[in-house]
N, C-alpha and C positions, 0 to 999 in steps of 0.2 A: 499563517505561518510566521514564526518568530525569526527575526534577523538580528545579527550581532551589532551591526552598525547600519549606516544608510544603505549600503549595497549588499549587506549580508556577509559575504566573505571578502575581506580586504586582502589586497596583495601587497607584499613588501618586497623591495629589491634588496638583495644582499650587497654588502659593501664590496665583495670580491668580483661582482659581475652583474649581469642582467638576468639572473635567475629569479623567477617569480615564485613565491611560496604562498599558497593560500592559507589564511589564518581564519579559523572558525571559533566562534564562541561556543564552548562545549555545552553550556546549559541550553542554549537555543537549538543546537544540533540534537541534543537529547530530547528536547520537547518536540521537535519535528519528527523524530523517529517514533515517539510515542503516539503522535497523531496518525502516522501511517499505520501503525500496528492496530490502533483502535478502529480506524476506518475499515481496514481489511476484515477485522473480526466482526464488526457490525454488519458489513455488507455480506459476509459469508453466512451469517445467521439469517438475514433477510432473504438471501438467495436460496439457502437451503429450504426455508419455508415455502418460497415461491415454487421451487422445483418439486417439492413434495405435493403441493396443492395441484400443480399442473400435471402430475402423474409421470414425471420423467423417471425412467428406469435405466439401469446399466450405464453404458458409455454416454448416453444423451445427457444424463445428470452431470457427469464430469466435464463434458464439453461446455455445459451451461456454467459450471464453476469457473472454467478457464476464461470464458467470455466475461464473466463478472470481474475477475481479477484484471483482465486487460482493460476494461472500462475504468476500473479503479485506478490503475497505473496512469492511464491517459488523463483522468480527472485530476490526479495529483500533479502531473506535469503541466496541465493547463492552469491549475491554481498557482503554480510556481512560475507561470509565464514562460515555460520551457527553459528557464535559467536554473537548472537543477543544481549546478555547482555553487550557486549563491546560498542554497539552503541545505544541501546534503554533500557528503564527501564523495559520492559516486552514484552512477546510474543504477548500480545493483541494489542500492538501498531502496530506491523507488520501485524497482521492478520485482524484487524477490523477498524483501523483508516481510515477515508475517504470512508468507504464502502457505507453508505447511500447517501452521497453527490454525489458519483460517480453513484449511481443507478438512481438518478434524471437526471443527464446529459446523461446517457445511454439511458433512455426512451425517452428523448427529441430528441436526434439525431437518435435514432432507428426509431421513428415514422416519423420524417422529411425525412430521406433517403428512407424509405418504401413508403411514399406518393409520393415523386418525381419520383422514379423508377417504381413503380408498379401501381400507380393510374393515374398519369398524363402522 
């Protein structure tokens, strides 16, 4: 993950008081968001194929998807050493970005792999 300076987000004090304002490098923040999006999409595709091969149907497949996304979010937090605010502007970026786009990819590859393995 890219960081803007040695600590990622530097904090500056305003002259009027002790208000800390986090400063992010926009290019690095955008790169980090792209990494999250690609990771979720890739793991959604792999998870969909695995769910299809294992023969998950109905709610079991969606539960499997939610578990994959939870593991992905945990992996990103571990990679950032749980210092999310050094790399992203909020926890919502780590937990929710790319979630629904990944869901569509998951369902596509889930049904495709299920059809190939269990129907044909």
